[in-house]
C-alpha positions, 0 to 999 in steps of 0.5 A: 499500500505504501510503495503505490502511494510513494509511486504515484506521488513521485509520477505526478512530481515528476509529471509536474516538473514535466508541465512546468517545462513544458510552460517554461519552454513555450514561454521563451519561445 
């Protein structure tokens, strides 16, 4: 159970970072 939760959290954080990167790239160009 805990492993599943931490996996989902890590996945969410990684997605968040990707969105920020994508946003920065779009804004800069």
